[in-house]
ZAVEX-862373 format. One record per residue: x negated, y negated, z negated of N, C-alpha, C, O in turn. Coordinates in pm, whole numbers, plus 50000, padded with zeros to 5 digits. Example, Ala and Ser with C-alpha at 12.3 -4.5 7.8 and 13.67 -1.06 7.14 Angstrom:
<<48681,50569,49220>,<48770,50450,49220>,<48680,50330,49220>,<48576,50332,49154>>
<<48715,50225,49292>,<48633,50106,49286>,<48710,49997,49213>,<48659,49886,49196>>
//
This chain:
<<49969,51918,49267>,<49844,51878,49299>,<49690,51900,49241>,<49630,51803,49196>>
<<49635,52016,49244>,<49505,52000,49133>,<49467,51863,49153>,<49538,51790,49223>>
<<49387,51831,49112>,<49290,51775,49001>,<49162,51741,49149>,<49122,51646,49217>>
<<49142,51883,49135>,<48994,51928,49247>,<49058,51858,49440>,<48983,51800,49518>>
<<49166,51883,49458>,<49301,51848,49589>,<49227,51763,49565>,<49118,51764,49623>>
<<49265,51635,49452>,<49353,51503,49469>,<49191,51404,49531>,<49198,51312,49612>>
<<49085,51444,49480>,<48915,51424,49438>,<48911,51494,49639>,<48792,51481,49667>>
<<48949,51525,49706>,<48919,51586,49850>,<48963,51507,49911>,<48916,51498,50024>>
<<49074,51410,49871>,<49174,51324,49967>,<49195,51222,49944>,<49302,51182,49991>>
<<49104,51112,49854>,<49094,51069,49859>,<48949,50969,49862>,<48861,51022,49931>>
<<48911,50848,49806>,<48778,50794,49851>,<48809,50694,49728>,<48915,50647,49687>>
<<48627,50676,49673>,<48630,50594,49551>,<48552,50533,49542>,<48442,50579,49574>>
<<48559,50387,49492>,<48457,50341,49521>,<48409,50257,49403>,<48456,50145,49422>>
<<48324,50257,49271>,<48253,50232,49111>,<48263,50093,49126>,<48246,50015,49220>>
<<48296,50083,49007>,<48332,50005,48951>,<48177,49893,49019>,<48082,49939,49083>>
<<48197,49725,48975>,<48043,49676,49043>,<48080,49601,48918>,<48174,49600,48838>>
<<47914,49513,48942>,<47979,49331,48911>,<47983,49250,49044>,<47910,49284,49137>>
<<48082,49123,49057>,<48178,49067,49190>,<48212,49187,49302>,<48175,49174,49418>>
<<48306,49336,49248>,<48308,49403,49346>,<48330,49538,49295>,<48352,49574,49180>>
<<48319,49618,49419>,<48308,49776,49440>,<48184,49791,49537>,<48133,49714,49618>>
<<48151,49939,49490>,<48032,50022,49550>,<48100,50147,49574>,<48153,50222,49492>>
<<48090,50158,49687>,<48089,50353,49775>,<48049,50412,49679>,<47941,50392,49622>>
<<48151,50509,49645>,<48094,50632,49577>,<48173,50751,49594>,<48217,50780,49482>>
<<48202,50811,49655>,<48264,50878,49708>,<48162,50987,49672>,<48114,50957,49563>>
<<48134,51046,49697>,<48052,51227,49693>,<48011,51198,49542>,<48009,51289,49459>>
<<47987,51106,49520>,<47918,51067,49349>,<48045,51119,49301>,<48050,51237,49269>>
<<48168,51032,49291>,<48312,51094,49246>,<48336,51213,49252>,<48339,51297,49162>>
<<48366,51230,49433>,<48475,51365,49402>,<48326,51503,49315>,<48379,51607,49274>>
<<48207,51498,49299>,<48134,51612,49190>,<48186,51573,49102>,<48245,51661,49040>>
<<48192,51507,49074>,<48266,51473,48888>,<48380,51498,48857>,<48442,51504,48751>>
<<48422,51524,49045>,<48648,51550,48965>,<48582,51651,48962>,<48525,51672,48855>>
<<48559,51768,49091>,<48478,51908,49145>,<48421,52000,48946>,<48421,52116,48906>>
<<48385,51878,48886>,<48284,51902,48735>,<48429,51910,48613>,<48441,51995,48525>>
<<48502,51823,48635>,<48639,51769,48565>,<48730,51876,48548>,<48808,51889,48642>>
<<48746,51983,48426>,<48850,52059,48395>,<48999,51955,48351>,<49006,51888,48248>>
<<49113,51964,48459>,<49175,51884,48421>,<49312,51896,48312>,<49424,51845,48318>>
<<49246,51992,48205>,<49302,51905,48085>,<49207,51828,47980>,<49178,51841,47861>>
<<49167,51723,48110>,<49112,51629,48025>,<49161,51552,48105>,<49219,51473,48031>>
<<49182,51512,48229>,<49328,51392,48183>,<49476,51348,48099>,<49587,51387,48065>>
<<49383,51242,48097>,<49500,51198,47984>,<49700,51140,48132>,<49803,51074,48118>>
<<49654,51200,48213>,<49743,51069,48276>,<49770,51163,48374>,<49704,51131,48472>>
<<49834,51262,48396>,<49925,51340,48487>,<49991,51338,48640>,<50000,51422,48729>>
<<50042,51172,48624>,<50115,51173,48727>,<50005,50987,48770>,<49925,50911,48715>>
<<50078,51003,48897>,<50023,50851,49018>,<50151,50818,49053>,<50188,50889,49147>>
<<50264,50711,49002>,<50368,50630,49010>,<50329,50443,49162>,<50287,50328,49174>>
<<50389,50558,49227>,<50313,50455,49339>,<50427,50358,49388>,<50446,50406,49500>>
<<50534,50230,49375>,<50617,50200,49420>,<50648,50144,49565>,<50565,50083,49632>>
<<50726,50161,49588>,<50782,50146,49760>,<50934,50041,49794>,<51052,50076,49791>>
<<50877,49917,49821>,<50935,49859,49866>,<50959,49880,50028>,<50893,49935,50117>>
<<51142,49777,50024>,<51199,49750,50206>,<51216,49634,50166>,<51272,49605,50061>>
<<51166,49553,50250>,<51173,49415,50375>,<51221,49407,50402>,<51216,49491,50492>>
<<51362,49325,50417>,<51433,49259,50592>,<51416,49110,50607>,<51421,49021,50523>>
<<51390,49105,50753>,<51341,48979,50738>,<51405,48990,50931>,<51448,49071,51013>>
<<51363,48829,50912>,<51497,48768,51024>,<51359,48687,51138>,<51262,48625,51095>>
<<51383,48706,51244>,<51276,48599,51307>,<51314,48533,51465>,<51390,48436,51455>>
<<51290,48554,51555>,<51333,48505,51761>,<51253,48526,51794>,<51139,48499,51756>>
<<51319,48621,51930>,<51200,48667,52032>,<51174,48538,52081>,<51193,48417,52080>>
<<51084,48696,52152>,<51008,48605,52271>,<51137,48451,52395>,<51149,48337,52440>>
<<51188,48579,52378>,<51366,48490,52468>,<51390,48405,52393>,<51412,48312,52471>>
<<51407,48349,52254>,<51512,48331,52135>,<51604,48402,52063>,<51702,48367,51998>>
<<51548,48525,52090>,<51701,48546,51993>,<51660,48524,51918>,<51562,48451,51900>>
<<51751,48608,51818>,<51796,48627,51660>,<51753,48761,51628>,<51815,48840,51699>>
<<51712,48789,51589>,<51626,48949,51517>,<51642,48958,51430>,<51618,48855,51366>>
<<51697,49086,51344>,<51650,49087,51200>,<51566,49232,51196>,<51601,49305,51289>>
<<51498,49271,51139>,<51407,49389,51098>,<51433,49494,50935>,<51529,49481,50859>>
<<51329,49581,50918>,<51268,49595,50823>,<51185,49654,50855>,<51154,49705,50962>>
<<51103,49647,50678>,<50961,49704,50719>,<50949,49778,50529>,<51029,49758,50437>>
<<50855,49840,50526>,<50865,49898,50406>,<50723,49881,50374>,<50635,49860,50457>>
<<50703,49894,50210>,<50545,49843,50212>,<50529,49928,50066>,<50611,49890,49983>>
<<50452,50018,50027>,<50389,50099,49960>,<50258,49977,49839>,<50144,49933,49856>>
<<50311,49974,49781>,<50187,49889,49697>,<50095,49983,49615>,<50093,50106,49610>>
<<50044,49919,49572>,<49920,49972,49465>,<49969,50010,49273>,<49935,50099,49195>>
<<50066,49886,49259>,<50101,49956,49159>,<50223,49853,49154>,<50238,49769,49243>>
<<50298,49861,49059>,<50400,49722,49081>,<50345,49670,48886>,<50340,49708,48769>>
<<50329,49602,48946>,<50261,49391,48865>,<50278,49305,48810>,<50195,49234,48753>>
<<50475,49286,48821>,<50495,49161,48841>,<50460,49028,48962>,<50498,48911,48951>>
<<50393,49075,49051>,<50341,48956,49153>,<50383,48992,49246>,<50335,48947,49350>>
<<50550,49139,49257>,<50493,49197,49433>,<50565,49115,49526>,<50590,49151,49641>>
<<50583,49058,49501>,<50741,48927,49552>,<50555,48901,49613>,<50481,48977,49675>>
<<50542,48814,49580>,<50379,48734,49634>,<50312,48875,49740>,<50363,48890,49851>>
<<50204,48967,49696>,<50091,49041,49722>,<50233,49090,49886>,<50175,49111,49992>>
<<50358,49101,49890>,<50389,49190,50034>,<50489,49040,50097>,<50599,49057,50150>>
<<50442,48936,50083>,<50448,48829,50126>,<50310,48781,50211>,<50304,48729,50323>>
<<50200,48819,50119>,<50078,48813,50239>,<50055,48930,50293>,<49957,48929,50367>>
<<50115,49039,50283>,<50044,49157,50395>,<50206,49169,50497>,<50222,49274,50558>>
<<50332,49042,50510>,<50395,49045,50577>,<50339,48949,50668>,<50338,48976,50788>>
<<50307,48870,50637>,<50256,48714,50717>,<50132,48756,50773>,<50094,48681,50864>>
<<50053,48858,50746>,<49905,48941,50763>,<49989,48991,50884>,<49998,48890,50952>>
<<50029,49050,50923>,<50068,49171,50969>,<50154,49095,51113>,<50140,49140,51227>>
<<50251,48965,51077>,<50263,48899,51203>,<50175,48833,51312>,<50177,48826,51435>>
<<50087,48781,51196>,<49980,48744,51240>,<49887,48859,51401>,<49859,48828,51517>>
<<49873,48967,51335>,<49776,49063,51414>,<49871,49097,51537>,<49844,49081,51656>>
<<49996,49153,51478>,<50081,49205,51581>,<50152,49045,51718>,<50195,49014,51829>>
<<50124,49019,51629>,<50126,48834,51755>,<50018,48869,51821>,<50055,48911,51930>>
<<49881,48874,51809>,<49731,48838,51851>,<49753,49020,51948>,<49739,49043,52069>>
<<49781,49095,51861>,<49790,49221,51979>,<49908,49218,52135>,<49889,49250,52253>>
<<50025,49165,52062>,<50082,49200,52154>,<50180,49019,52253>,<50299,48997,52275>>
<<50055,48936,52282>,<50099,48820,52274>,<50255,48802,52374>,<50325,48701,52364>>
<<50289,48917,52466>,<50401,48917,52535>,<50499,48961,52467>,<50612,48946,52513>>
<<50482,49020,52350>,<50644,49012,52263>,<50639,48930,52101>,<50692,48939,51990>>
<<50519,48834,52187>,<50546,48757,51999>,<50692,48686,51952>,<50769,48613,52013>>
<<50693,48719,51872>,<50796,48608,51700>,<50718,48527,51633>,<50616,48505,51569>>
<<50853,48481,51695>,<50894,48305,51562>,<50922,48301,51455>,<50931,48410,51398>>
<<50947,48195,51388>,<50995,48217,51285>,<51130,48324,51263>,<51247,48346,51292>>
<<50987,48380,51173>,<51051,48440,51139>,<51042,48488,50932>,<50928,48482,50884>>
<<51102,48509,50881>,<51072,48456,50758>,<51150,48578,50678>,<51243,48615,50750>>
<<51146,48658,50547>,<51183,48748,50467>,<51304,48663,50439>,<51320,48543,50418>>
<<51376,48756,50446>,<51521,48783,50381>,<51599,48818,50250>,<51685,48774,50174>>
<<51498,48946,50278>,<51508,48966,50149>,<51407,49065,50050>,<51309,49016,50106>>
<<51352,49151,49963>,<51264,49253,49966>,<51317,49295,49850>,<51326,49194,49780>>
<<51354,49383,49795>,<51405,49553,49723>,<51302,49671,49717>,<51208,49704,49790>>
<<51391,49755,49519>,<51253,49804,49555>,<51334,49941,49620>,<51450,49972,49597>>
<<51239,50014,49708>,<51397,50119,49758>,<51359,50205,49697>,<51465,50247,49650>>
<<51231,50308,49634>,<51220,50334,49530>,<51091,50441,49524>,<51027,50438,49629>>
<<51034,50544,49415>,<50913,50534,49350>,<50845,50642,49409>,<50922,50705,49480>>
<<50728,50690,49407>,<50727,50799,49452>,<50598,50904,49360>,<50475,50897,49367>>
<<50662,50973,49298>,<50512,51066,49248>,<50441,51139,49262>,<50496,51230,49325>>
<<50294,51174,49231>,<50254,51220,49221>,<50178,51307,49150>,<50068,51268,49112>>
<<50213,51416,49122>,<50177,51524,48958>,<50027,51582,49041>,<49983,51615,49151>>
<<49977,51561,48842>,<49840,51654,48887>,<49854,51760,48744>,<49878,51757,48623>>
<<49827,51828,48830>,<49822,51933,48766>,<49757,51974,48666>,<49651,51914,48645>>
<<49777,52034,48616>,<49716,52066,48427>,<49635,52183,48414>,<49591,52215,48304>>
//
């Protein structure tokens, strides 16, 4: 993918003290004026994980399911991040669909499934 197309597809936040600031238009124009040869990194690698979990249905039937997580990067604390994302998903789903509420949710296995690579042409 060309760096100019990449800049059209993503949103940008500028680094600021204590957080970030929206800066999509500013950085889109910056990358449009940037020659691809100015990039030292030409690939973005994204880890994908498979999460196997068990839960009880509202009728007390035990089930297993799978979810997939795309993380921003591999960093050594993947399991903690995935656990937090998964717990948030359970909470939102139970609130959104109380008639299909799940309980006793447990993550049974987290395993790396694949790495997605986006190549930026130079």
